[in-house]
C-alpha positions in Angstrom: 208.9 -35.3 155.4 206.3 -38.0 154.9 204.4 -38.6 151.7 201.1 -39.5 153.4 199.2 -37.4 155.9 199.4 -38.2 159.7 197.3 -37.1 162.7 200.0 -34.5 163.4 200.4 -33.0 159.9 199.9 -33.2 156.2 202.2 -35.1 154.0 204.0 -34.0 150.8 201.2 -34.9 148.5 198.6 -32.9 150.4 200.9 -29.9 150.8 201.8 -30.0 147.1 198.1 -30.0 146.1 197.5 -27.1 148.6 200.3 -24.8 147.5 200.0 -25.6 143.7 196.3 -24.8 143.9 196.9 -21.7 146.0 199.3 -20.3 143.3 196.9 -21.2 140.5 193.9 -19.6 142.3 196.0 -16.5 143.0 196.7 -16.4 139.2 193.0 -16.8 138.4 192.2 -14.0 140.8 194.8 -11.8 139.0 193.2 -12.6 135.6 189.7 -11.7 136.8 190.8 -8.5 138.5 192.8 -7.4 135.5 189.8 -8.3 133.3 187.6 -6.0 135.4 190.0 -3.2 136.0 192.1 -3.1 132.8 189.9 -4.7 130.1 191.3 -4.6 126.6 194.8 -3.8 127.8 197.8 -5.9 126.8 198.1 -7.2 130.3 194.4 -8.3 130.2 194.9 -10.0 126.9 197.9 -11.9 128.2 196.4 -12.9 131.5 192.9 -13.7 130.2 194.3 -16.1 127.6 195.4 -18.2 130.6 192.1 -18.2 132.5 190.3 -21.1 130.8 193.3 -23.5 130.5 194.3 -22.8 134.1 190.6 -23.3 135.2 190.7 -26.7 133.5 194.0 -27.5 135.3 192.4 -26.5 138.6 189.5 -28.8 138.0 191.8 -31.7 137.4 193.8 -30.8 140.5 190.7 -30.5 142.7 189.4 -33.9 141.5 192.8 -35.4 142.4 192.9 -33.5 145.7 189.5 -34.8 146.7 190.4 -38.3 145.8 193.6 -38.0 147.8 191.7 -36.5 150.8 189.2 -39.3 150.8 192.0 -42.0 150.6 193.8 -40.2 153.4 190.7 -39.4 155.5 191.5 -41.6 158.5 195.1 -40.3 158.7 194.5 -36.6 158.2 194.8 -34.1 161.1 191.4 -33.4 162.8 189.7 -30.1 162.2 190.2 -27.7 165.1 186.4 -26.9 165.1 183.1 -27.7 163.4 183.3 -24.3 161.7 186.7 -25.1 160.3 185.5 -28.5 159.1 182.5 -27.1 157.2 184.5 -24.1 156.0 187.0 -26.5 154.3 184.2 -28.6 152.8 182.7 -25.4 151.4 186.1 -24.5 149.9 186.4 -27.9 148.3 182.8 -27.7 146.9 183.4 -24.2 145.4 186.8 -25.2 144.0 185.0 -28.1 142.1 181.8 -26.2 141.2 183.4 -23.0 139.7 185.4 -24.7 136.9 182.7 -27.4 136.4 180.1 -24.7 135.7 182.5 -23.0 133.3 183.1 -26.3 131.4 179.4 -27.0 131.2 178.8 -23.5 129.8 181.7 -24.0 127.4 180.3 -27.2 126.0 176.8 -25.8 125.7 178.1 -22.9 123.7 179.3 -25.2 121.0 182.8 -23.7 121.0 185.8 -25.9 120.9 188.0 -26.1 124.0 191.6 -27.2 123.8 193.4 -26.4 127.1 197.2 -26.7 126.6 196.5 -28.0 123.1 194.5 -31.0 124.4 191.3 -31.5 122.4 188.9 -31.7 125.3 185.8 -30.4 123.4 185.7 -30.3 119.6 182.7 -28.0 119.5 179.6 -28.3 117.4 177.6 -26.4 114.8 174.0 -25.5 115.3 172.0 -24.2 118.2 173.6 -23.6 121.6 172.4 -25.8 124.4 170.9 -23.1 126.7 170.2 -25.3 129.7 174.0 -26.1 129.8 175.0 -22.5 129.4 172.5 -20.9 131.9 174.0 -22.3 135.2 177.5 -21.2 134.2 176.4 -17.8 133.0 174.4 -17.3 136.1 176.8 -18.7 138.8 180.4 -19.1 137.6 181.4 -15.5 138.2 179.4 -15.1 141.5 180.7 -18.4 142.9 184.2 -17.5 141.8 184.0 -14.3 143.8 182.6 -16.2 146.8 185.5 -18.6 146.5 188.0 -15.7 146.6 186.2 -14.2 149.6 186.3 -17.6 151.4 190.0 -18.0 150.5 190.7 -14.5 152.0 188.8 -15.7 155.1 190.9 -18.9 155.1 194.1 -16.8 155.0 192.9 -14.5 157.8 192.0 -17.4 160.0 195.4 -18.9 159.4 197.0 -15.7 160.5 194.7 -15.5 163.5 195.7 -19.1 164.5 199.3 -18.3 164.0 199.0 -15.7 166.7 197.0 -17.8 169.2 197.2 -21.0 171.2 196.5 -22.9 168.0 199.8 -22.1 166.4 200.2 -25.8 165.5 197.6 -25.4 162.8 200.0 -23.5 160.6 202.8 -26.1 161.0 200.5 -28.9 159.7 200.4 -27.4 156.2 203.6 -25.3 156.1 
């Protein structure tokens, strides 16, 4: 298996980003569903404690993934349609926007943030910065749900293509 992408398929780096992020996003979905369905349970407490650090990790991964995709742009397999191309762009934008809005809200709140023990934001005393908190408070959750719906659509289209004449689409990332 090649490290870099080719016109015929994705390389190890692209596949690693794809599947690591798929697992992390699935975990994030589980944290949110548990938060909604089983709030204040021991499972909720366990899972919710991982939500912010994992969100930060996802933000780092999507930044690296976008950089890798831009570096590999001329070698990557072509999209099978305009809809697929713009659907993937929308997925990338949402994967970047959702954690960015959460980090913006976190900073504006003045609370410290130390994912995995790394002192990312030390926090501050005094008034909260409302203009930083407002977009995250308004959009983080809704865009997160939209991202999960689009991921479900991505999975369904993958299944559809695996049963059609475009079966090669699955092999490019698997």
